[in-house]
C-alpha positions in Angstrom: -50.8 34.4 27.2 -47.9 33.8 24.8 -48.6 32.7 21.3 -45.1 31.4 20.8 -46.1 27.7 21.4 -49.0 28.0 18.9 -46.8 29.6 16.3 -44.1 27.0 16.8 -46.6 24.2 16.5 -48.0 25.7 13.3 -44.5 26.1 11.9 -43.8 22.4 12.5 -47.0 21.4 10.8 -46.3 23.6 7.8 -42.8 22.3 7.4 -44.0 18.7 7.7 -46.5 19.1 4.8 -45.5 18.6 1.2 -44.6 21.8 -0.6 -47.6 21.5 -2.9 -50.4 19.1 -2.2 -51.1 17.3 -5.4 -54.6 16.4 -6.6 -54.6 12.8 -7.8 -58.2 13.0 -9.1 -57.2 16.1 -11.2 -54.2 14.1 -12.5 -56.4 11.2 -13.4 -58.7 13.6 -15.3 -55.7 15.3 -17.0 -54.2 11.9 -18.0 -57.0 11.6 -20.6 -54.6 13.7 -22.8 -51.8 11.2 -22.3 -53.7 8.0 -23.1 -53.7 8.7 -26.8 -50.1 7.5 -26.6 -49.7 5.8 -23.2 -51.4 3.0 -21.4 -51.2 2.0 -17.7 -51.1 -1.8 -17.6 -50.1 -3.6 -14.4 -47.5 -6.3 -14.4 -50.2 -9.0 -14.3 -51.7 -7.6 -17.5 -54.6 -5.8 -15.8 -55.4 -2.6 -17.8 -55.8 0.4 -15.5 -56.0 2.8 -18.4 -56.3 1.5 -21.9 -54.3 3.7 -24.2 -52.0 3.9 -27.2 -48.7 2.1 -27.6 -46.8 5.0 -29.2 -45.3 5.7 -25.8 -44.2 3.3 -23.1 -46.6 1.8 -20.5 -46.6 4.1 -17.5 -47.4 1.6 -14.8 -44.8 1.9 -12.1 -43.0 4.8 -13.8 -42.4 6.6 -10.6 -39.4 4.9 -9.0 -38.3 3.4 -12.3 -35.1 4.3 -14.1 -35.7 6.7 -17.0 -36.1 4.8 -20.3 -36.2 1.4 -18.8 -39.6 0.0 -19.8 -38.4 -3.2 -21.4 -41.1 -3.4 -24.1 -40.5 0.0 -25.5 -37.8 1.3 -27.9 -36.7 4.7 -26.6 -35.0 7.5 -28.5 -31.3 8.0 -28.2 -31.4 11.1 -26.0 -33.7 9.8 -23.3 -31.9 6.4 -23.4 -28.7 8.4 -22.6 -30.4 10.0 -19.6 -31.5 6.5 -18.5 -28.0 5.2 -18.8 -27.0 7.6 -16.1 -29.3 5.8 -13.7 -31.6 8.7 -13.1 -34.9 7.5 -11.5 -38.2 9.1 -12.3 -39.7 10.8 -9.3 -42.8 13.0 -9.3 -40.8 16.2 -9.7 -38.7 14.9 -12.6 -41.7 13.5 -14.4 -43.7 16.8 -14.0 -40.7 18.7 -15.4 -40.3 16.3 -18.3 -44.0 16.4 -19.4 -43.9 20.2 -19.2 -41.4 20.3 -22.1 -39.8 17.0 -23.0 -37.2 18.5 -25.4 -36.0 21.2 -23.0 -35.8 18.6 -20.2 -33.7 16.4 -22.4 -31.4 19.3 -23.4 -31.0 20.2 -19.7 -30.2 16.6 -18.7 -27.9 15.7 -21.6 -26.3 19.1 -22.2 -26.8 18.5 -25.9 -28.7 21.3 -27.6 -29.5 18.9 -30.5 -31.2 16.4 -28.1 -34.3 14.9 -29.7 -37.5 13.5 -28.3 -40.2 11.2 -29.6 -42.6 12.9 -27.2 -43.5 16.2 -28.8 -46.6 16.8 -26.6 -46.2 19.4 -23.8 -48.6 19.2 -20.9 -49.5 22.8 -20.2 -51.0 22.4 -16.7 -51.5 20.0 -13.9 -48.2 18.3 -14.5 -47.6 17.6 -10.8 -51.1 16.2 -10.5 -50.5 13.8 -13.4 -47.2 12.7 -11.8 -49.1 12.1 -8.5 -51.8 10.1 -10.3 -49.1 7.9 -12.0 -47.4 7.4 -8.6 -50.8 6.3 -7.2 -51.4 3.7 -10.0 -48.1 2.0 -9.5 -48.6 1.2 -5.8 
């Protein structure tokens, strides 16, 4: 009996799966580090996560243009990235929280780019991004 149909079926399934399955629950747990500066508050005012106001509200951040939360004053470098129309997706957000300054330098091409977010999330960045995507739905 040929195994080719089985192998072909498995290959299709593997290709249809996301590259890395993200753990939303792990992201929610890891977000505890973020809430010192960020809240997640729905458009109707419902607090999903009460947090600080040093950083922008992260409700609906996935799918939003970078630096476009209307009630927050962004730094010059990230505002310049936002002016290009770049939209946050999970991959971009995960890269940003890993090293915000390096991300800004890469996006702007300006080695002197500055960031207000000095915190670097050392692990579970993609999980946090998946969690944020889940809160904005």
